[in-house]
C-alpha positions as CSV (number, residue, x, y, z in Angstrom):
1,M,0.0,0.0,0.1
2,A,1.2,3.4,-1.0
3,R,2.5,5.3,2.1
4,N,0.4,8.3,2.8
5,S,-2.4,7.2,0.7
6,P,-6.0,7.8,1.9
7,A,-6.3,4.2,2.5
8,A,-3.2,4.1,4.7
9,R,-4.2,7.3,6.6
10,A,-7.6,5.5,7.1
11,G,-5.8,2.7,8.8
12,L,-6.0,0.0,6.1
13,R,-3.0,-2.5,5.9
14,G,-1.5,-3.6,2.9
15,S,0.3,-7.0,2.3
16,E,3.9,-7.5,3.1
17,L,6.8,-8.7,0.9
18,D,9.9,-10.4,2.3
19,G,13.4,-9.4,1.2
20,D,13.2,-11.6,-2.0
21,G,9.9,-9.9,-2.8
22,N,7.8,-12.8,-1.9
23,L,4.5,-12.5,0.0
24,S,5.1,-12.9,3.7
25,K,2.0,-11.4,5.3
26,L,-1.5,-10.9,3.9
27,G,-2.9,-7.3,4.4
28,D,-6.6,-6.3,4.9
29,I,-9.1,-7.9,2.3
30,I,-11.6,-5.5,1.0
31,T,-15.0,-7.1,0.6
32,T,-17.4,-4.1,-0.3
33,V,-17.2,-0.9,-1.7
34,N,-20.2,1.4,-0.7
35,G,-22.0,-1.8,0.3
36,Q,-21.6,-3.5,-3.0
37,A,-19.8,-7.0,-2.6
38,T,-16.3,-7.1,-4.3
39,P,-15.4,-10.7,-4.7
40,N,-12.1,-10.1,-6.3
41,A,-9.5,-7.4,-6.9
42,D,-10.7,-6.5,-10.1
43,A,-14.2,-5.7,-8.6
44,V,-12.7,-3.5,-6.1
45,I,-10.6,-1.6,-8.6
46,R,-13.8,-1.2,-10.9
47,A,-16.0,0.2,-8.1
48,I,-13.4,2.6,-6.9
49,R,-12.8,3.8,-10.6
50,E,-16.5,4.4,-10.9
51,A,-16.3,7.1,-8.0
52,Q,-14.9,10.6,-8.5
53,V,-11.8,12.2,-7.0
54,G,-13.1,14.0,-3.7
55,E,-16.0,11.4,-3.3
56,R,-16.1,9.5,0.0
57,V,-16.3,5.7,-0.3
58,T,-16.9,3.1,2.4
59,L,-14.8,0.0,2.3
60,G,-15.7,-3.2,4.1
61,Y,-12.7,-5.2,5.0
62,V,-11.7,-8.4,6.8
63,R,-8.6,-8.3,9.2
64,A,-7.4,-11.3,11.1
65,G,-10.8,-12.9,10.7
66,Q,-12.6,-9.6,11.9
67,S,-14.9,-7.6,9.6
68,A,-14.8,-3.7,9.8
69,Q,-15.5,-0.6,7.7
70,V,-13.7,2.5,7.0
71,E,-14.5,5.7,5.0
72,V,-11.9,7.0,2.6
73,T,-11.9,10.1,0.3
74,L,-10.6,9.5,-2.8
75,V,-7.7,11.6,-4.3
76,A,-6.0,12.1,-7.7
77,R,-3.2,9.5,-8.2
78,S,-0.7,12.3,-8.8
79,S,-1.1,13.7,-5.2
80,V,0.2,10.3,-3.5
81,P,4.0,10.5,-3.8
82,D,4.6,6.6,-3.9
83,L,2.0,6.4,-6.8
84,R,3.7,9.0,-9.2
85,E,5.2,7.6,-12.3
């Protein structure tokens, strides 16, 4: 997860990689966007792309077997330093 992104500031946790770039720890699993089920990563991406910059979206997620929700305000990709190309 990009440092200082809206998701990170909201407390969501990304997956972690070991020194060889292999997945070592699974992060939060997003299960809904604005109450709509997101059965896979593609569905999460599609749902978020349908929203506009500045819009608040509610993400349902699972962490360590516990369900929770968080509200995130979407920003332009260029405003997150780790996502700039």
